[in-house]
N, C-alpha and C positions, 0 to 999 in steps of 0.2 A: 504494500500500500504506500502511496506517495506520502513522504514524511510531512510535507507542508499541509496536505489534506488531513492527515491524522491530527496534527496540532490544531487545525481549524475546527475539527469535530470536537476535540476536548474543550477548546475555548467556548464553543457554542453550548455544549452540555453544561459547563460551569455557569455560564450566564443564565441559562434556563433554570437550573436548580436554584441559583441565587434569587432569581425573580420569584419563584414559588415559595421559597423560604421567607421572603419578605411579605408575600401576600397571605401565607397560611399562618394562622395564630399558633404560637408555640404553647400548646395546651398545658403541658406539664409545668411550664415556667410562668405562665400568665394567668392561670385560673385563680380566682379569689376563693380561698378555702374557708368554708363556714362550718363551725361545729355547733350543734344544738344539743340540748339535754332531753332525752326521752320524748322526742317528737315524732317517732316513727309511725304512730297511729294516725297522724295527721299529714301523712306523706302527700296525698292529693292536693291539700291546701299549699304545702310548702313548695311542691313542684310547680304549681300554677303561679305562685308569686315569683319564683325564680325564672320561669319561662317568660312571664310578662316583663320582668326587669331586663332580661337579656334582649328581648325584642326592642325595648326602648333604649338600650345601651349595647349595641352590637359589638363593641370592642371589649366588653367585659363578660367573662364566663364565670359562673358560680359553681363550685364543686362542694356539694352538701354532704356532710358526714354527721350522722346522728350517734351520739355517745350515751351509753347507759348512765342514768343519774348517779349511781354509786361510784362511777369511774371519773366523773367530770373533773373534780378538783385535782386528783392524782395525775390524770393525763394532761390537764392544762399546765400544771406546774412543770412536768417533764418537758412539755413542748416549749414553754417559755424559756427554759434554760438552754434549749437547743438554738441552733442558728436558723431554723426553718419552722417557726410556729405557724399555726393557722392565722388567717388574716382577721377573722371575726369569730368570737367565742361567746356562747351563751353561758352566763354564770349567775350566781347569787351575789348580792351586794356585800355580804360578809367577807367572802373570799376575794372579791374585787377590791375591797378596802385594804386587805393585807397585801395584795399585789401592788396597789398604788403606793403604799408605804415604802415598798422596796424599789420604786422607780421602774417597774416592769411594764407600765402601761403608757399608751399614747394619749396625750391630753386632747380632749375633744372641745374645740372652740369654734362654734358655728352659730350664726343667728337662728338657725332652724331648731335649736333646742327650745325656743319659745313655744313650739307646738305642743309640748308636753306639760302635764300638771306640774306646776312650779314647786309645790310642796315636795313632790317626789324627786324632782331634779335637785333641790337643795339637800335632800337626804342622801343623795349619792355623792355629793362633793367631798373631796378630801383636801384639807388646807385651802379651801376656797376654789379649788379647781375641779373640773369635771373629767372623769376618766371612763365613763360608761354612758350608755343610752338606755332608758327604761323600755322594757318590752311589755310585760303584763304583770298584774298584781292580784293579790287576794287579801281580804280583810275579814276577820272573824265577826260573827254576829251573835246575838243572844237568842238561842232557840229555847222556847218555853212552853210549858203545858198550860194552856189558857183555862182549862177546866179546873185544875188544881189552884191556879191563881184566884179564880173566882170563888172557889170553895173556901180558900183561906181568907178572902176579903182584904187582899193587900193590893197596893199599887205596884206597877212595874218598877224595878230598881234601875237607877241610872249609874250609881257609883257603888263601890265596894262597901261603903258605909251604909248605904241603903239596904244592901244584902243582910248586913248584921242586924239592922233594925227590924226587918220583917221575918227573919229566920225563926224566932220563937213562935210567932203566930202561925207560920206555915206548918211547923212541926206539930203544934197542938191541934190545929184544925184539920190537917190532912194525914198526919203520920209520916209524911215524906220529908226529906231534907230539902233545903233550898237549893243546894248544889253539892257536888263532889269536886272540889278544886284540886286538879292534879298538880299540886305545887311542888312535888319532888320529881317531876318528869322534865328532862331536858332543861330548857331555859324559861319555863313557865314563871317561876318566882322572880327571875331576873327581869322579865318583861313587866311584871306587876310592880316591882320596885322602881323601874324606870318611870312609871306613871306617877311616881311621887318624887321624882328628881334624884333618886338614889341610883347611881350608875358608875361608881368608882370605889376603890379600896378606901379612899379617904372619907366616903359618905356612908359606908355600909354599917358603921356603928353609931350613926347620928340619931337624934331623937325621931326623925321622920322614919328611918329604917326600923328602929325598935318598935315604933307604933304599928307598922305593917306586920311585923312578925308576931307581936302581941295580939293583934287583931285576930289572926288565925289561931293563936294559942288559946285565946278565950273562947272562940267558937268551938274548938276541939274539946276543951275542958267541960263545956256546957252541953256536949253531945248535940251541937247544932250543925256539925259537919260529920260525915261518917268516919269511923275509926280507921277505915281503909285509906283515908286521905294521905297517910304518911307513906303509902307504897303504891297505890293504884294509878293507872294511866288514863289518858283521855278515852281510849278504847273501852275501858271498864266503866268510865263515867257515862259513855254513850249507852252501854248495856243497862245501866241503872236508870237512865232517862227513858229508854224504851220500855222498861218494866214499871215506869211511873213511880220510882223510888226517889227521884230528885225532880225538882221543878224547872231549874234553869241549867242550860248546857251551852257553854260558849265554844263555838267552832265555826269552821267554814261552811258556806252554803251547800257544799257538796254532800255534807252529812245528812241533809234533808232527804236525799234519795235513799240513803241507807235506812233511815227511819221508816220511810214510806214502804220499802220493800220488806223489811224485817219485823215491823211493828205497826201495821196499818191502823189498828185501833188507837194507838198513841198518836199517830200522824194526824188523825182526824181532829185531835184536840191540840194540835201544835200550831204555834204562831211564832213570829220572829220580831225582834226589836234590835236597836243599836247595841253594840258591845258595851260591857261594863267598863267604866273609866275610873281613874283615880284623881288625885288632887290637881294635876296639870290638865286634865281633860282631853288628852290626845288619845288616838286609837293605834292599836297594833296593826301591822300589815306585813305581808310578805311580798317579795318582788323578784322578778327575773330581769336581767339586763344583758347588754352586749358590751364586750370590751374589745379593743384592738391592741395587741401586744406591741410594745415598743420596737421589737425586732421584726414585725410583720413587713413583708415585701410590697404589699399593695394597700397601703393605709388609705389613700384617697378613694380608691374604688371600694374598699371595705366600708368606709364611712358612708359613701353614697348608697350602697345597698342596705346598710343598717337603717338609714333614714327612710328608705323606701319600704322596708319590711315593717317599720314601726309607724308608718303614716296612718292617717285616720281611717282610710278605707280598709287597709289590710289588718289593722288592729281590730276593727269592728267585726270583720269577717271571722277572724280567729276567735273572738269572744263569743260569737254566736255558735261556734262549733264546740267550745270548751266550757263556757260560762265563767271564764276568768274576767278580771276587770281590766279594761284598757287603760293606758296611761296618757293617751293623746287627748288633748282638750276637746277637739272637734268630735271625736268618738264619744267622749263622756257626755256631750250635749245631745246625743241621739236619744230618741224615745226609748231605746233599749235600756238605757240607764236612768231614765227620768220618769217613766210611767209604768204602771202595772195594773192589771185587773185584780179586784178584791180577792178572787178565789185562786189566784196564781201565786202560791207561796214562794216558789223559786224566783220569780220575777221581783217580788217584794224584797226578798233577801238581796238580790243583785243591786237593786236601787239603793238600799240602805248601805251596802258595802261600798258602792261607788261614791256615795256622799261622804263616807267616813275618810276618804283619801284627802279631803280638804282640811283635815285636822290630824296630822300625823307627827308633827314636830313638837318637842324635840324627840328625834328617833334614838333608838338604842344603838350606840356605837360599840361594836364587839371588841373585846380585848383580844390580843393575839393568842392568848391561852384561854379562850372562852370556854372550851369544854371542861378544863380543869376548874375554872371559876364556878361553872354551873354545879360541878360535883361538890365543891366546898360549901356552896350556899345550900344545896339540897340536903346535904348531911346535917347542916345546922338546923334546917327546918325540922327534920326528924327529931333531933335532940331537944329542941325547944318545945315542940308539940307534945312530946312524950314526958316532958318535965325532967329530963336528965340533966339539963344545964340551964341556968338563968339566961335570959335573952341577951342581956348586955355582955355577959362573960363569953357566951358563944359567938356573938358578933365581933367581939374584940379579937378572938382567935381567927375568925374569918378574915378580918381586916389585915391581920399580920400575915396569914398564909397567902392571901390574894396579892398583897404587895410584894411578897417574896417571889411570886411567879414572874414578875416583871424584871427581876435582876438576872 
C-alpha cells in the first residue's frame, strides 16, 4: 500500500474519532451522580423527574443510585473521604451538620433558597451558612381518643403542663392513663428538654431541667403514667393506645393507618390535634435534605438538579405519593396542605403538620456524640423515676459525663 495513502487514512481516522469524541458525552466522567435514601419504591416518580430534567438540560445526565437507609451515613462518609464522591446526596440534617463542621460540604449560596420555608432553611444553617437544601419533612401530631376525652370531661392539652393537670381526672373517670411517654427511647427526652431551652451540658442541671425531670417523676410516683414508662417504646405506646389504655399518643400521621388497620374500633373514636409543646412553644420535626460534597466534580449541575427536584411542582407530587410535608413555600400554599374534609382524618393531620413547620425554632442542634448523650440522659430518667437518685444529684452527674464527651 502507498505509504502516503496509508498516512492519509490514519490522519482521517484520527480526525473522525476526535470529532465523535467531542460530540459524544463522556458518560462515565460527566454524569451527575445522585444518591437517595430508600426511595426505590418511588422509582417511577424519580425516573420521571430525572427524565424531565434531562430533556430541559440536555448537557446534563443524572445517574441515580438508591442507598438503603441503614447504609446512608456509612457510605456517605466513605465517599466523602475519597477523591470521587457522588455529586448530590440525600441525608438527614444531623449528619449534614457534622459534615459541615468538618468542612466537607459545598456552601450553597443562591437567591433560589427563598422558595423554601425560611424556618427550615434557618434550621439547616451552620455558623450562618447554608450547606444543604431541604427536600421533605414530617412533624408529629397528637393522636387522641375523643370518646375517652369526652368521658373524662377534660379539654385538649396544648402543653406538657396541661397533661399533668388533666391526668388525675382522666385516670379517675376512664381508668386509662393520659399517655405513655416513651422518655427513655432514643432522643425523646432530649427533644422535650429542648422545648424548655435545655440543650447543652451547661443547662442540663439548671432549674428548668430539674423541673422537667421532676414533672415526670411526680406523674410516675402518683401512678399517672404507666410503670412501663421507664422501659417501653413508642411501638408499645401505640399498642396501648389501640387497646384504649392511654388517651393521647404523639406520633407521625402515618401511625393513623396502623391504627385504622389494626384497631378499627379505636380508629372510629380517634381524632388529631397539634403536638404537645413546652415553654418555648416550638414543634419537633424531622427533615431530609440534599448536600453537595466539597470534592464533588459537578457542583453547579448538582445544585441545578437539586433545585429542580425540590421545586414546588415536584415536591407536591412527591407529597401526594408519600404524605410527607413539602418544604417549598408554593407547595405549602396548595389546598393539599391548607384544606381538608371533616371526615378525612389523614388530611386533617397533614394540614396540622404543615402548619407546625412555621414554628420550629429554636431547633435541637445535635452534639457530635449525640447517641452517647441520649444514653446518659435516658439512664438518668430511669434512676430519677425509680427514686434511686435525687434529681439534682443525677443531673449533676449527667452534666459532668456529657461535658467529658466533648474532650
